[in-house]
Every structure is written in structure tokens, then in C-alpha cells.
C-alpha angles and dihedrals in degrees: 000000000000097000106156105158113109096213139037110206093189094060096029093237130140135188115228091207137017112311119240123211089275092057091249119117113265086236109041112193125208089217095050115142093204169172127192119130094265092047094051093041088060088065108032098028120192092005086083090065087078137057117269127247097032113199096033102053144049122206133207130188125252108226097180101103102078095111123131127349114312140117086267088064091062117085128202119243123229127194134206099215142031138041125227131189101021105173127228117304095022129098134200089259110128089241088064098038096079125127097249086064092062106112113222094182114123141158141209136198143095103245105345108053120217111207123214131190092218128011096257136109134174126253118246111299101193139145097337114117089235090063092046096047098047100032094113090060096041097047097040091048094050092048091051092047092046101237133124123264123202123221101210131219128294098023091129094042095057095041106112091198094052116117126213135195120192089349095306128109116256099166134019115170092183095053090046090052091051093052098039094050092057096043092052090078100021109136104184096282124094128012143230113248121196117203126213129201128175095288093045090052091050090048093055097243093153093053091048093051098046091048094049105029106017115194095343084095130062112220117217129201113215124220100159150297140247097250099063143003098225132064126294122287140201130180121232126191098195122088091205092053091046090053090047092053092048090053087052086061103261128136111247123197114233100023108253091202091061108105092216091052091049090051091049089050090051090052090046094238084118111042105167146020131223116224115209135192126221128264117249128233094020094148093050123092106179140044089240089061091046089053093051093048092045095049090048090052092051091046090052092051090049089051090053087057106259111151095183122049129169138184130219118200134176139224097291121144131281097280092057091044092054091046092052094050096042097043094044089050094048091047091050092234119181099230140006116200116199116196116199127204108273092062121125138236143177096238127016134131100274100220090045089054090050099048113026133087141005117314114244101253092049093046092047093047091053090045089059091047093051093044089052090055090056093044091052087058090056097257122145099237118219115258109258139210123200121216137172121096107351121148113138136060094248090054090051090052093049095048093049093045094046091055098037132169092016100045113082101163143034114217114214122191117172097017093063091047096058096074089051091056094043097047092048091051091051093047091051092048094050095040110035091183089064098045097099094043095051093037093238116180100198131081092194138009114274120231091257089066102027093064088064094054144284102256132059090246089059099037103047118060089200097051097105093042089059091045089055090055099047102024131246096278094049093052090082088067097049114100114234088234089063090051089051091050091051089050092051091047090052090055092048091047095050092046092049091048090053093050092048093048089052089053087049092241114133100177133042094243091064096058111110144166087262086073090069136064132185120248093206137027095245091058089049090054095049100040103032089232108134122247113267099252094042093061109104090348089133091054091047091055092048088055092050093048096044 
């Protein structure tokens, strides 16, 4: 996904900052006035699948970016005959073989299947203030779209209103708000997943969830992420809050109890504190010990009553990758999410983010290889989700195909947060009385939005689709950020349907590695996906010699 150009003249999009591999800016601002592809897609939806200014332009592709090993160096295959995976009631007649008839519904899980409308899920939205401020938009949008949302680590630990007894959580208004917001519009597709790290385990988060919500929630064990190789961080600008978090057992950098630090804070030479989580498995020195500890943790969660358990791991090396796949398979987990380097975050050491870990395409390629080894032995491999720098429909297709048949989901972090920011800014600009509540950053609509209209009905292409789902009266309660997320999801869905129809695959289960080819030999070597002109070359020569 080496997309480095800051503007796309064909679509009329522009990056405010430097583009990452995903096409998002490396620094994505909540107050951004536009207009990268994801930002604009959250307003105009599937219109952004096509070139702008139809009738007065022609457009041609730029095939100059196939350098190095990245998702951008994979190309999508198309075929000129056939149709696979037509669902019930449809035939292979051309009238039925149209892209809107591609079914994007999927599911994951070992014994209890979790259904999704489209094969997407959010990254972990945890204790960062961004997740807290825009949760209403994120959760409502995901519920309406029918995809899972992940409550990230440390939500209980940073909740000032949380109550504890004997070191265990007895009340967490913030965690309850996260769960209740999603379930309000849950329609049988998707799920709410709550993640646990070391502190969450110590705080008794699993016990709290099972007692209050039962199996409505998927519990997720946390090994790591693609953005950093230490625990999660947030930044706090209050000395009192930093002291509060230290008393809760967190590491604060610098130490807020240090008199010199307090004096520097008073003089404003220190203005904030970084809160860190602990590393896991620090007293363990072998993968056999990790396995024992992990299996015991899963067994404990099963004993509590959890029917659905998942694991999130980061861009560690091959040993850790093999452990994650093997242990999750043996434990019959419902989902394993693997986050490659190139993923995003709200708060990580920048140079660590730039230099550590295994890039997504390499991690994902080895994940498929290792899963295939287990499958060849007759094992039922855990369902997998790929994460780490996905934002567009072509990237979704490539990730799912690269990991097929094991990969059921693509996990998107920053891309699915952008519509929440954008919709909230628009809602605050149009309704000043709501600005503080929705955390809007604008006092008026910028030109980039105003040219689309001055009401939500005019601005959001998906407005009436959402209204059809919830009803006219309920629309007054739907955050604009959720409408924006639905609009973005509609664009991603339509784009994915088009790509799948071109590959003659009309259901998710038919997607395979044969639907990809490598644009250079290095990518072929690292991914195992054949070079573009080698694919079906033998068949081509048989045709010519027939």
C-alpha cells in the first residue's frame, strides 16, 4: 500500500499531511477540513468510486507504484467467464450476475457463529480520549452497518467514576456506556468485543462483564498491536489525573509524584504525562510456558461462562505468530486478529512506530503459510482477521484474498474513525447547541463541506438509507458521525462488490488467493502469490497449441 502522492486529481481528493501506505495521512486530525479519499467518501459515499466531472474528462490509471513489497504490489485478477457463489434464488444468467448481487455477508467463530453484514471490524478503541469523545458515533455507526466494534484495553482503569471492591471492579459507567451504545441499535449482525490487557485482568473486567452482560459480549485477550511493542499509552494534561492513574497502578512518564516534576509542571516546562500499561508474560521464558499460561487463561474464561473468546496479537516475529495461530486453534477461539506494522494509533512513541515489527503484508503472508501447515494436518484453523493499514475497498479485497480461506475479516482502525470525527464536526457546526456534546471542532462548515449542502440530508449520501433503518422519528437521535460511517461503509461495500463481481466471485466464501497476482518478483517471493504474467500462462499456451 505504498501510496505516497498527496493528491488524486481523478477523484478530487487531497491529503492534508503525508500519506501513509493506507492512503490516510500519517497524522489524522479530528478537526481536519478535508479531503482525503476516506474523508470525502464519508460524505458522498459510492460517488467517489468514479472519476469526477463526468462528461468533460477522461481518466487513465497510473501503474507506476508497483515498487517493493506492499499490498500495493498485489494486483486483483479479473476473469472473462464464469460465476461462482451465486446465493439462493439467483442463477448464472447475466441478469442475475450483477455486482449488487454480490453477497458480502460473512461470519466467524468456532462453535457460536457471529454474523456480519460486511467483512469489517474496528480496531481497538480503548482508553484514548478520541475513543471516549466520539464513541456515540463509532458505536452507533458500527451497529447500523452490522459490523463488530472493539472496546480496547484500560477503559475501566482510566474511568474516574469506576468503583472497586477488594481490587476488583464493581461499577464502570464508561464501560457500560460503551456496551449500551452499541447494543441500542444492534440488529443481529456484528458484535461488541471487549479487550483485556494485564491491568484489565487484574481489575476483574471479565468477571464484571459476564455477570452483567453474559454472552452478549465477546471477550478478547490482548497480546499486542502493530503500532508499538510495549503496552498501551494515553497522554494526560492534568497533574491530578496523572496522580489518580498512578494510584490505580499505572506507570506514568514522567513520575507525577516526583517533586521536581511537579515543580516543572507548575512552571509549564512539563505540560503532560504519558500513561503506560504493563508488558505481559514477563516472568515466562519459553513458548511452552506461554502456552500453558494462555490455555489456563482461556479455560478460566470458559469457566466464567464466555462462549466467544478472541485474541489480538501484534507484529511480533515468526515465533510469536506461530504461537498465536497454533494456541488460538488449539483453544478453539472464535477469532484471531493479527496487526501488522503500519497500523495506526492515537498515542505511541513515534520512532518506535516507524521502526519496529513486521510490516503487514509480510506478517499476513506468513500467517497464511502457517495456517496452511495446520490445515494440512487436519486441524480446524482459527478464523483470522488481518489488520494494519487498511482503508480502501481494494485493500479489503487483497487482505481477504491473501489470507483465504482462513481470513474472514479485515480490521480497520483509523479509517473507520474518520467519519466519526467528520460527522461530529458537521453536527456541531450546524447545531451550535450540540457542539460540546458531540465534540465538534468547527464553528461553521468549511467550503469543502458547504459546497455539498447545508443540511445533513444534503451533505450525507447515506442519510435516507439510515432513516429507512431507524425510522424518521429516531433519526433525531442518530449522531451525524454514525451517518457518515454508514455512508463510508456503503462506498466500501459497493467498491468491494464491484471488484468481486469482476473476479466472478459472488459470495465471500469463494474469494481465494487465485484472485491475486504479484506485480513484481520480490512480492511473488515474499507472498507466494505468482507473478502477473505467470498466472495461467500454462493454460494460455495450451489454448494456443490446441
